[in-house]
C-alpha positions in Angstrom: -7.9 -191.7 27.6 -7.7 -187.9 27.5 -4.5 -186.1 28.2 -3.8 -185.5 31.9 -1.5 -183.2 33.8 0.3 -184.7 36.7 3.2 -187.0 37.4 4.4 -189.7 35.1 1.8 -192.5 35.6 4.3 -194.8 37.4 6.7 -192.3 38.9 6.6 -189.3 41.3 9.6 -187.4 40.0 8.3 -184.4 38.0 5.2 -182.7 36.7 4.2 -183.7 33.2 1.4 -183.9 30.6 0.8 -187.6 29.9 -1.5 -189.8 28.1 -2.0 -193.5 28.4 -2.1 -195.0 24.9 -2.8 -198.6 25.9 -2.8 -200.9 28.9 -3.1 -204.6 28.0 -2.3 -207.1 30.7 1.3 -206.7 31.9 2.0 -203.6 29.7 1.6 -199.9 30.0 2.1 -197.7 26.8 2.0 -194.0 27.3 3.3 -190.6 26.1 4.8 -187.9 28.3 5.6 -184.2 27.8 7.7 -182.8 30.6 6.5 -179.6 32.3 9.6 -178.0 33.8 9.2 -176.1 37.0 12.8 -176.6 38.1 15.4 -177.2 35.3 17.9 -178.7 37.7 18.5 -182.4 38.4 15.7 -184.6 39.7 16.6 -187.9 41.2 18.2 -190.3 41.3 15.2 -192.6 41.4 15.2 -196.4 41.4 13.5 -198.1 38.5 10.9 -200.7 39.6 10.1 -202.3 36.3 11.4 -202.8 32.8 10.8 -199.7 30.7 11.6 -198.9 27.1 11.8 -195.2 26.3 11.7 -193.6 22.8 12.4 -189.9 22.3 9.9 -187.9 20.3 10.9 -184.2 20.6 13.1 -181.8 22.6 16.2 -182.4 24.6 17.0 -183.3 28.2 20.0 -184.5 30.2 19.8 -188.0 31.7 22.1 -189.9 34.0 21.4 -193.7 33.8 23.5 -195.7 36.2 26.0 -192.9 36.5 26.4 -192.5 32.8 25.5 -189.0 31.5 23.9 -188.7 28.1 21.8 -186.2 26.1 18.2 -187.3 25.3 16.8 -186.1 22.0 14.3 -187.2 19.4 16.6 -190.0 18.2 17.3 -191.5 21.6 16.1 -194.9 22.8 16.9 -196.5 26.1 16.0 -199.4 28.3 15.8 -199.6 32.1 15.3 -202.5 34.4 14.5 -202.9 38.1 17.2 -201.3 40.4 18.6 -199.1 37.6 19.1 -195.5 38.8 18.0 -192.6 36.6 18.2 -188.9 37.1 17.0 -186.1 34.7 17.4 -182.4 34.1 15.9 -180.0 31.6 18.2 -177.1 31.1 16.3 -175.9 28.0 12.9 -175.9 29.7 9.6 -177.6 28.4 9.3 -179.5 25.2 10.9 -182.9 26.1 8.5 -185.5 24.8 8.9 -189.3 24.9 6.9 -192.5 24.5 7.3 -195.2 27.2 6.5 -198.9 27.2 6.5 -200.4 30.6 6.7 -204.2 30.8 6.1 -206.6 33.6 8.8 -209.3 34.0 6.2 -212.0 33.6 5.4 -210.7 30.1 9.0 -210.6 29.1 9.6 -214.1 30.6 7.1 -215.6 28.1 9.0 -214.2 25.1 11.6 -216.3 23.1 14.1 -213.4 23.4 13.6 -213.1 27.2 17.3 -213.1 28.1 17.9 -210.0 26.0 15.3 -208.1 28.0 15.5 -209.4 31.6 19.2 -209.8 32.2 20.9 -206.7 30.8 21.5 -203.6 32.8 20.3 -200.2 31.5 21.0 -199.8 27.8 21.2 -196.8 25.6 20.9 -196.6 21.8 19.4 -194.7 18.9 16.3 -195.5 16.8 16.6 -195.6 13.1 14.1 -193.9 10.9 11.9 -196.9 10.2 11.8 -198.0 13.8 10.9 -194.4 14.8 8.1 -194.3 12.2 6.7 -197.7 13.4 6.6 -196.4 17.0 4.8 -193.2 16.0 2.3 -195.0 13.8 1.5 -197.3 16.7 1.0 -194.3 19.0 -1.2 -192.7 16.4 -3.5 -195.7 16.1 -3.7 -196.1 19.9 -4.8 -192.5 20.2 -7.6 -193.0 17.6 -8.8 -196.2 19.4 -7.9 -199.8 19.0 -8.8 -202.6 21.5 -6.3 -204.0 24.0 -5.9 -207.3 22.1 -4.6 -205.4 19.1 -2.5 -203.1 21.2 -0.8 -206.1 22.9 -0.2 -207.9 19.6 1.3 -204.7 18.0 3.5 -204.0 21.0 4.9 -207.6 21.0 5.6 -207.4 17.3 7.3 -204.0 17.8 9.6 -205.4 20.5 10.7 -208.3 18.2 11.5 -205.9 15.4 13.4 -203.6 17.8 15.7 -206.5 18.8 16.2 -207.6 15.3 17.4 -204.2 14.2 19.1 -202.9 17.3 20.6 -205.7 19.5 20.4 -204.7 23.1 23.7 -204.6 24.9 25.6 -203.9 21.7 27.0 -200.7 23.2 26.4 -197.0 22.9 26.8 -195.0 19.6 30.3 -193.8 19.1 31.9 -196.1 21.7 33.9 -198.1 19.2 34.8 -194.9 17.3 36.2 -193.3 20.4 38.3 -196.3 21.3 39.7 -196.4 17.7 40.7 -192.8 17.8 43.0 -193.4 20.8 42.6 -189.8 22.2 43.3 -188.9 25.8 40.2 -189.2 28.1 40.0 -185.5 28.6 40.1 -184.8 24.9 37.3 -187.4 24.3 35.2 -185.9 27.1 35.7 -182.4 25.5 34.7 -183.7 22.1 31.6 -185.4 23.4 30.6 -182.2 25.2 31.0 -180.3 21.9 29.0 -182.8 20.0 26.2 -182.8 22.6 26.1 -179.0 22.5 25.8 -179.1 18.7 22.9 -181.6 19.1 21.2 -179.2 21.6 21.5 -176.3 19.2 20.1 -178.2 16.3 17.3 -179.8 18.3 16.3 -176.3 19.6 16.5 -174.6 16.2 14.0 -174.2 13.4 16.4 -176.1 11.2 17.2 -173.0 9.1 20.5 -172.3 10.9 23.6 -172.7 8.6 26.6 -174.7 9.6 28.6 -171.5 10.3 25.8 -170.3 12.7 25.7 -173.6 14.6 29.5 -173.5 14.9 29.4 -170.0 16.2 26.9 -171.0 18.9 29.1 -173.8 20.2 32.3 -171.7 19.9 34.4 -173.4 17.3 35.1 -173.4 13.5 32.7 -175.3 11.1 35.6 -177.6 10.1 36.4 -178.6 13.7 32.8 -179.1 14.6 32.1 -181.2 11.6 35.2 -183.4 12.2 34.5 -183.8 15.9 30.8 -184.5 15.5 31.5 -187.3 12.9 34.2 -188.8 15.2 32.0 -188.9 18.3 28.6 -189.9 16.9 29.6 -191.8 13.8 27.4 -189.6 11.5 27.7 -186.2 9.9 26.0 -183.1 11.1 23.8 -183.2 8.0 22.7 -186.7 8.7 21.8 -185.9 12.3 20.0 -182.8 11.3 18.0 -184.7 8.7 17.0 -187.3 11.3 15.7 -184.5 13.6 13.9 -182.8 10.7 12.2 -185.9 9.5 10.9 -186.7 13.1 9.4 -183.2 13.2 7.8 -183.7 9.8 6.3 -187.0 11.0 4.6 -185.1 13.8 3.0 -182.7 11.3 2.0 -185.6 9.0 0.4 -187.4 11.9 -2.0 -184.5 12.5 -3.9 -185.5 9.3 -5.2 -182.4 7.5 -2.0 -180.4 7.9 -0.4 -177.7 5.7 0.6 -178.5 2.0 3.9 -180.3 1.7 5.5 -177.3 0.0 4.8 -175.2 3.2 6.1 -178.1 5.4 9.3 -178.1 3.3 9.8 -174.4 3.8 9.0 -174.5 7.5 11.7 -177.1 8.2 14.5 -175.7 6.0 14.2 -178.0 3.0 15.2 -176.6 -0.4 11.8 -177.5 -1.8 9.1 -180.2 -1.7 11.2 -182.5 -3.9 14.0 -182.2 -1.4 11.6 -182.9 1.5 10.3 -186.0 -0.3 13.7 -187.4 -1.1 15.0 -187.0 2.5 11.9 -188.4 4.1 11.9 -191.4 1.8 15.6 -192.0 2.5 14.9 -192.0 6.3 11.8 -194.0 6.6 11.2 -195.7 3.3 8.0 -193.8 2.3 7.3 -190.4 0.7 5.4 -187.8 2.8 2.1 -188.2 0.9 2.0 -191.9 1.6 2.9 -191.3 5.2 0.0 -189.0 5.6 -2.3 -191.8 4.4 -0.6 -194.4 6.7 -1.2 -192.2 9.7 -4.9 -192.0 8.9 -5.1 -195.7 7.9 -5.7 -198.6 10.3 -3.1 -201.2 9.2 0.6 -200.0 9.3 2.1 -203.5 9.1 3.7 -202.7 5.7 5.5 -199.6 7.2 7.4 -201.7 9.6 8.8 -204.2 7.1 
């Protein structure tokens, strides 16, 4: 189905460019790029179905059941009927996500049904291999596979997601924050600082230095590094690499893209060898093989 401009196919909350990737019985799999006319808050709107969202690019603010979080390319979240969700886009266009909408009847037939049907809205983060699997699935759907294959791949993806990221396990950083024992106001300030750093990195060309990022968020590099690790459970370098690899995957998915040396320079890697090492660490495959996987038909080996 060609790209369309209009509302999200199942919501009337904002204008977007969206493309349906697959629609087997009881499922709707689609990609959305938000088109921002008003960067302020939209909603809240009431969810009417079970929906799994996976971030692809950009940033946005989201309030899910009164909990405020930053959406970026690493984010993954689940909503169920009667959840309330609001969004804002303070940085304008560019927020892209993939969504899988699921009828309750489809989930009720799964052996892991309780983990999908009876949990309130959930928030998490996709690891590199899960993100690669979802991007490969979207790429194959765009090139054209029948609905039988789409349905089988989607069910397999849901099972792998639960095995690697148990729903209801809590949000990233929650246990770390409890262990720190800081005052609520301090924790809130630290989370705001970490979110601001995430926004700066997500909106950059990945060639900013740590000192430059710290200057933009108004603190010292040492303080930023310490707070970011405490709040998110990962270093600034690790988070930056996760974002960079996701951007590189978009380039590799285009097929005949630029040489890998140019890709490395464009995304701030030291050289092609550095690019290859970081991508392999994140998703388990070097860039050259990923380019072949995106153009191949069978990606089962990438998800194992």
